[in-house]
Structures are given as C-alpha cells and as structure tokens.
Wavefront OBJ file of the C-alpha trace (Angstrom):
o trace
v 28.529 -50.540 38.891
v 25.715 -48.963 41.134
v 28.618 -46.413 41.591
v 29.666 -45.389 37.977
v 25.721 -45.142 37.109
v 25.123 -42.789 40.191
v 28.155 -40.791 38.801
v 27.229 -40.628 35.298
v 23.593 -39.686 36.628
v 24.925 -36.712 38.180
v 26.875 -35.898 35.286
v 23.722 -36.097 32.755
v 22.000 -33.980 35.746
v 24.644 -31.105 35.814
v 24.782 -30.643 32.164
v 20.917 -30.848 31.841
v 20.517 -28.176 34.179
v 23.007 -26.287 32.926
v 21.680 -26.099 29.544
v 18.867 -25.163 30.946
v 20.209 -22.058 32.455
v 21.769 -21.090 29.474
v 18.069 -21.094 27.853
v 16.869 -19.366 30.464
v 19.213 -16.793 30.302
v 18.195 -14.280 27.982
v 20.406 -11.971 25.918
v 20.359 -8.510 27.035
v 19.417 -6.101 24.146
v 21.820 -3.255 22.655
v 20.630 0.152 24.101
v 18.216 1.705 21.652
v 18.045 -1.630 19.429
v 14.146 -3.082 18.777
v 15.258 -5.880 16.973
v 18.120 -7.808 15.172
v 17.567 -9.735 11.987
v 21.139 -11.510 11.468
v 22.942 -9.646 13.865
v 21.992 -6.356 11.722
v 19.862 -3.577 14.432
v 16.916 -1.859 13.813
v 16.996 0.814 16.295
v 14.030 2.481 18.490
v 15.105 5.925 16.460
v 14.647 4.044 12.880
v 11.311 2.697 14.049
v 9.764 5.782 15.520
v 10.522 7.740 12.211
v 8.869 5.078 10.409
v 5.853 5.249 12.797
v 6.081 8.719 12.860
v 5.888 9.209 8.794
v 3.065 6.835 8.736
v -0.642 7.360 7.957
v -1.573 6.031 11.313
v 0.386 8.267 13.563
v -0.732 11.374 11.631
v -4.339 10.757 11.278
v -4.676 9.429 15.090
v -2.652 11.425 16.750
v -4.685 11.224 20.146
v -4.405 7.417 20.277
v -4.286 5.322 23.088
v -1.171 3.964 24.268
v -1.770 0.014 23.877
v -3.294 1.071 19.866
v -0.202 3.019 19.280
v 2.540 0.058 20.801
v -0.194 -2.154 18.340
v 0.880 -0.294 15.188
v 4.696 -0.023 16.280
v 4.787 -3.603 16.430
v 3.432 -3.658 13.176
v 5.665 -1.656 11.423
v 8.364 -3.671 12.924
v 7.476 -6.865 11.541
v 7.133 -4.498 8.343
v 10.913 -3.285 9.054
v 12.166 -6.521 9.974
v 10.508 -8.544 6.735
v 12.319 -5.653 4.873
v 15.509 -6.110 6.370
v 15.589 -9.809 5.317
v 14.766 -8.851 1.685
v 17.158 -6.505 1.679
v 19.923 -8.700 3.343
v 18.926 -11.353 0.621
v 19.194 -8.917 -2.474
v 22.724 -7.289 -1.287
v 23.921 -11.057 -1.465
v 22.811 -11.313 -5.101
v 23.957 -7.996 -6.078
v 20.805 -6.406 -6.789
v 20.699 -3.407 -4.173
v 19.563 0.338 -6.079
v 22.341 2.069 -7.402
v 22.161 6.103 -7.181
v 21.378 6.537 -10.855
v 18.296 4.376 -9.805
v 17.533 6.298 -6.818
v 18.163 9.579 -8.855
v 15.728 8.793 -11.919
v 13.019 7.961 -9.282
v 13.370 11.244 -7.471
v 13.418 13.004 -10.731
v 9.948 11.510 -11.849
v 8.138 12.323 -8.301
v 9.114 15.829 -8.429
v 8.074 16.627 -11.899
v 4.763 17.494 -11.222
v 5.523 20.433 -8.577
v 7.487 23.197 -7.905
v 10.646 23.186 -5.498
v 8.029 24.971 -2.736
v 5.416 22.293 -3.248
v 7.709 19.169 -3.189
v 9.104 20.810 -0.044
v 6.093 20.914 1.615
v 5.181 17.519 0.375
v 8.326 16.241 2.329
v 7.654 18.681 5.406
v 4.003 16.878 5.516
v 5.695 13.871 5.643
v 8.360 14.539 8.282
v 10.571 13.506 5.684
v 14.175 14.588 4.841
v 15.751 14.341 1.245
v 18.155 12.146 2.593
v 15.124 10.251 4.222
v 13.156 9.619 1.135
v 16.437 8.623 -0.915
v 17.017 5.790 1.434
v 13.356 4.738 1.371
v 13.179 4.767 -2.600
v 16.664 2.963 -2.845
v 14.996 0.076 -0.278
v 11.686 -0.220 -2.444
v 13.936 -0.607 -5.716
v 16.107 -2.582 -4.383
v 12.927 -5.292 -2.911
v 11.561 -4.333 -6.305
v 14.362 -5.741 -7.787
v 14.769 -9.084 -5.659
v 10.967 -9.865 -5.969
v 11.030 -9.453 -9.920
v 13.865 -12.176 -10.076
v 12.861 -14.520 -7.399
v 9.195 -14.299 -8.010
v 7.773 -12.482 -10.460
v 9.642 -13.841 -13.235
v 8.328 -17.332 -12.048
v 4.778 -16.515 -12.650
v 3.276 -17.688 -16.115
v 0.171 -18.025 -17.023
v -1.312 -19.794 -19.698
v -4.045 -19.973 -22.236
v -5.139 -22.669 -20.513
v -5.236 -21.201 -16.955
v -7.362 -18.527 -18.641
v -9.668 -20.984 -20.010
v -10.392 -22.454 -17.038
v -10.719 -20.035 -14.778
v -13.315 -18.324 -17.637
v -15.465 -22.017 -17.523
v -15.324 -22.269 -13.688
v -16.439 -18.219 -13.335
v -18.425 -17.992 -16.201
v -21.412 -16.387 -14.522
v -19.271 -13.558 -13.101
v -18.753 -12.130 -16.730
v -22.914 -11.827 -17.504
v -23.891 -8.840 -17.029
v -27.444 -8.485 -15.282
v -27.918 -5.050 -16.038
v -25.931 -2.079 -18.068
v -23.022 -0.431 -16.431
v -21.205 2.552 -16.808
v -17.368 2.671 -16.298
v -16.683 6.461 -14.597
v -14.205 8.754 -13.180
v -14.376 11.446 -11.119
v -13.208 14.610 -9.443
v -14.180 15.932 -6.261
v -13.746 18.881 -4.386
v -15.443 19.714 -0.811
v -15.962 22.369 1.196
v -13.817 20.635 4.621
v -10.512 20.190 4.658
v -10.221 16.198 5.005
v -6.962 14.989 6.552
v -7.434 11.511 4.619
v -6.666 13.603 1.105
v -3.637 12.085 -0.671
v -3.476 14.062 -4.219
v -0.447 14.657 -5.843
v -0.353 18.436 -4.969
v -1.313 18.135 -1.819
v -4.821 20.536 -2.873
v -7.243 21.168 -0.256
v -10.796 23.508 -0.594
v -11.409 24.468 3.108
v -14.458 26.141 2.339
v -17.468 26.805 0.027
v -15.930 29.871 -1.663
v -12.579 28.015 -2.034
v -14.354 24.484 -3.176
v -15.954 26.320 -5.738
v -12.881 28.446 -7.286
v -11.148 25.722 -7.498
v -13.673 23.304 -9.541
v -14.456 26.094 -11.487
v -10.743 26.204 -12.236
v -10.260 22.421 -13.043
v -13.279 22.363 -15.520
v -11.646 25.164 -17.582
v -8.457 23.485 -17.323
v -10.625 20.481 -18.725
v -12.208 22.425 -21.405
v -8.843 23.637 -22.555
v -8.011 19.850 -23.180
v -5.726 18.999 -20.019
v -5.993 15.290 -19.008
v -8.614 14.353 -16.875
v -6.102 11.513 -15.016
v -3.628 14.420 -14.080
v -5.819 16.838 -12.679
v -7.909 13.816 -10.720
v -4.334 13.016 -9.086
v -3.077 16.320 -8.560
v -6.343 18.021 -7.212
v -9.483 15.346 -6.748
v -10.116 15.316 -2.957
v -11.750 11.759 -3.238
v -9.486 9.814 -1.190
v -9.954 6.381 -3.146
v -9.764 7.307 -6.371
v -7.223 10.516 -6.777
v -4.440 7.866 -6.598
v -5.733 5.901 -9.578
v -6.716 9.330 -11.515
v -10.259 9.428 -10.263
v -11.400 6.158 -11.556
v -14.445 4.451 -9.651
v -14.993 1.239 -11.886
v -17.867 -0.022 -13.304
v -21.104 1.549 -12.045
v -24.656 -0.715 -12.475
v -27.388 1.677 -14.246
v -29.783 0.976 -10.818
v -27.336 2.340 -8.988
v -27.167 5.661 -10.347
v -30.821 5.937 -10.195
v -31.179 4.914 -6.816
v -28.105 7.779 -6.225
v -30.050 10.474 -7.952
v -32.481 10.066 -10.862
v -31.589 13.031 -12.418
v -27.632 12.103 -12.357
v -28.152 8.950 -13.907
v -30.099 10.720 -16.930
v -27.246 13.009 -16.849
v -24.332 10.354 -17.019
v -26.365 8.641 -19.544
v -26.830 11.281 -21.643
v -22.746 12.023 -21.916
v -21.165 10.439 -24.462
v -18.101 8.160 -24.365
v -14.682 10.382 -22.899
v -16.735 13.395 -22.254
v -16.962 14.934 -19.136
v -20.285 16.354 -17.087
v -20.337 19.757 -15.932
v -20.090 20.856 -12.517
v -22.248 18.643 -10.169
v -23.235 20.650 -7.252
v -24.034 18.226 -4.121
v -24.747 18.457 -0.239
v -20.979 17.114 -0.025
v -19.112 19.353 -2.453
v -18.755 19.888 -6.391
v -18.048 16.898 -8.810
v -17.015 16.758 -12.449
v -17.623 13.294 -13.734
v -15.865 11.683 -17.110
v -17.897 8.635 -18.779
v -14.502 6.077 -20.222
v -17.031 3.774 -21.256
v -19.980 1.733 -21.070
v -21.075 -1.663 -21.116
v -24.329 -3.421 -22.087
v -26.168 -6.372 -20.129
v -25.225 -9.655 -21.696
v -22.659 -12.595 -21.044
v -19.108 -11.874 -21.787
v -17.242 -14.248 -24.533
v -14.042 -15.669 -23.599
v -12.944 -14.392 -26.861
v -13.213 -10.647 -25.409
v -10.103 -9.035 -25.399
v -10.865 -7.221 -22.323
v -12.170 -10.313 -20.686
v -9.078 -12.204 -21.231
v -7.031 -9.382 -19.952
v -8.769 -9.125 -16.776
v -8.528 -12.899 -15.988
v -4.972 -12.764 -16.581
v -4.854 -9.801 -14.521
v -6.158 -11.596 -11.771
v -4.529 -14.606 -12.158
v -0.961 -13.305 -11.924
v -1.941 -11.092 -8.840
v -3.041 -13.968 -7.028
v -0.196 -16.196 -8.241
v 2.518 -13.553 -6.991
v 0.898 -12.898 -3.842
v 1.182 -16.632 -3.321
v 4.475 -16.836 -4.026
v 5.454 -13.581 -2.019
v 4.026 -14.999 0.800
v 5.750 -18.443 0.716
v 8.959 -16.504 -0.136
v 8.701 -14.020 2.824
v 8.094 -16.787 5.253
v 11.012 -18.886 3.744
v 13.033 -15.778 4.062
v 12.114 -15.648 7.518
v 12.503 -19.077 8.450
v 16.280 -18.914 7.410
v 16.774 -15.687 9.463
v 18.118 -15.428 12.927
v 15.691 -12.611 14.456
v 15.402 -10.873 17.676
v 12.338 -8.947 18.596
v 13.210 -6.766 21.927
v 10.099 -4.741 22.011
v 7.931 -8.110 21.624
v 9.701 -9.268 24.466
v 9.756 -6.085 26.180
v 5.672 -5.716 25.948
v 5.533 -9.450 27.239
v 8.101 -8.956 30.365
v 6.109 -5.389 31.226
v 2.197 -7.239 30.994
v 0.444 -6.981 34.178
v 3.026 -5.028 35.918
v 2.147 -1.687 37.675
v 3.216 2.176 35.622
l 1 2 3 4 5 6 7 8 9 10 11 12 13 14 15 16 17 18 19 20 21 22 23 24 25 26 27 28 29 30 31 32 33 34 35 36 37 38 39 40 41 42 43 44 45 46 47 48 49 50 51 52 53 54 55 56 57 58 59 60 61 62 63 64 65 66 67 68 69 70 71 72 73 74 75 76 77 78 79 80 81 82 83 84 85 86 87 88 89 90 91 92 93 94 95 96 97 98 99 100 101 102 103 104 105 106 107 108 109 110 111 112 113 114 115 116 117 118 119 120 121 122 123 124 125 126 127 128 129 130 131 132 133 134 135 136 137 138 139 140 141 142 143 144 145 146 147 148 149 150 151 152 153 154 155 156 157 158 159 160 161 162 163 164 165 166 167 168 169 170 171 172 173 174 175 176 177 178 179 180 181 182 183 184 185 186 187 188 189 190 191 192 193 194 195 196 197 198 199 200 201 202 203 204 205 206 207 208 209 210 211 212 213 214 215 216 217 218 219 220 221 222 223 224 225 226 227 228 229 230 231 232 233 234 235 236 237 238 239 240 241 242 243 244 245 246 247 248 249 250 251 252 253 254 255 256 257 258 259 260 261 262 263 264 265 266 267 268 269 270 271 272 273 274 275 276 277 278 279 280 281 282 283 284 285 286 287 288 289 290 291 292 293 294 295 296 297 298 299 300 301 302 303 304 305 306 307 308 309 310 311 312 313 314 315 316 317 318 319 320 321 322 323 324 325 326 327 328 329 330 331 332 333 334 335 336 337 338 339 340 341 342 343 344 345 346 347 348
C-alpha cells in the first residue's frame, strides 16, 4: 500500500508540475498584433493609426514616451471594447449597411465644399476609406446600444417627482439668469479650435475682418447656431452652436459691469454688436431669461431637465454594466500591456 501511495503521489506531483509549466508558458504574440479579442487581431498598425488621428497626438506632438504609451494603452482599451461590441452586433445582424454609411457621409459633407471637406480629412490624417470604416463602426455600435441598452431605459412620472422632491432646492434660482450663446474670434490661431469649417484668424486684421463678416451674415438673417458651429473659435461652445448655458447676472457684473448692462438691454432672440476685448472679438445672443425664484414641478422645462438627467444617468449605468459583462464573456489578450510589464526596469 505504501508503494502504491508513493506512486500516486509522484503522479499527482508530475501532473501539477506539468500544469504549472503550461500556465507559465506564455502564448507568443503574432507579429504586429497589439491585442486579440476572441481570436480577432488588433494590430499595432491599427493602434498607431487610431492614435495619430486622436486629439492627443495632434495637440501634444512633443509628449514624453511614457505619456504617449499611457495614451496608447487607453486607446487600445477603447479599441478592444469597440471590437467586442462590433462582434456582438454582427451576431445580432446589426452591422450598418452601405446606405447607412453613405447617408451619414452626405450629412457630413453638406456644410463644405469638396476642397474644404478634403482638407478636413487631411487635417485628421484620414482617408475616405478610414472615414467610411469609422462611421460604419460607430453606426453599428449605436444600433447595438439602442437595441440592448437605450430601449430598456424607462423614466416614469413618479421618478421625475421623486427626483424633484429630493432636489427641490436646486430648482430655486437665487438670482436672475440669462441664457447666452457666443461667437468668438481671436487673433491667435488656437490649436484646440474645432469648428466645422476649421476657420481660424491668425492676426488682428484677420480677426476683425472675420467677425465683421459674421455680423453682416447675422444681420442678413443667417442662423446664429450654424455660424457658431462653422466659424466660432471658442472650443467649448462652438460644437453646441455657441450655447454657453445659463449665466447669473452677478457673473456678468463681475466680468464687466458694462457688459452686464448691454446684455440686460438686449431683447430675447437678439444678438449684440461686436464686443472687442483683450483676447478677441465676441458677438452674444440672448436665448432666454430666467427670473429668480422657485421653479415648480409643473414647469415643462423642469420636467424635461429632470427627465434628460435621469435618462442620461440610467443610460450610463446600463452601458457600464453591459460593457463589463461583454468583456467578461470575451477572451482578450493584451500583448501591449504584457510587453510594457516585461520591459519594466530593463535598461534601454
């Protein structure tokens, strides 16, 4: 019995050692592969192209190596999640078709001449093929998210009432506020500017001429929102048509008492004359005014604001959970992360 027990112990020991050697033996990554998602390769070429098209690469050309690698790690994480979602969408038959892609590209082209659109692509270091691929992926993921997540978001009147009662004080305005929109033109070419026309003034003369042209177009009845999206050099508000949100009167007074007087004198839906300040030229539009006091739940704007906040919060929660479950159900090999750890501490 003792001999048989010893033989069994050796068998168990050798089996354990064999299993350990299999675990410690790492799968050698294929050439040029940064990660694999369920057997699908994300290449270093894919990663580098996505990185070069990112805002970080274009705004920080001299960033140090560790910061660049950290950004690439984040980018690869996004590519991995995107690939997981694309695979799920394909299984559900939700991949965007050519007609969807063509329609989206036509919408993007609409505000531009061919030369302007081509320049936009060149500035983003993209070919038309890159753009079509990017749009197809985005539309496909959108279809998946709408089916699997957004369609399950339901906000009831009771939810809105509960939120209002718990946050009633936040709907009590301590002072009057003005809802403003802005078109800004500066004499300095800001690398962060991202208006639709990629329009930038490079000096004082160009800035003055540009804002004067915009003012003339407003006077002819052109839409403030479209002009702001196309030409405003304020990176925060240009994508939203110049919308700066609600601003308390005290903030205007603090910024410039004369500015407050001018804004308060403007009728709703009218725009200001050109305002010249140290950092450039502005045209403001008054969208609406809000008097001080408590906003009641019966106010449709209050209900809409609460509904949008609750929908966004629920949507983000469900998306986060969905992405985690999707990742847990996928086989992921992140070779870039492994390489970074393996090279840690090595002399270069």
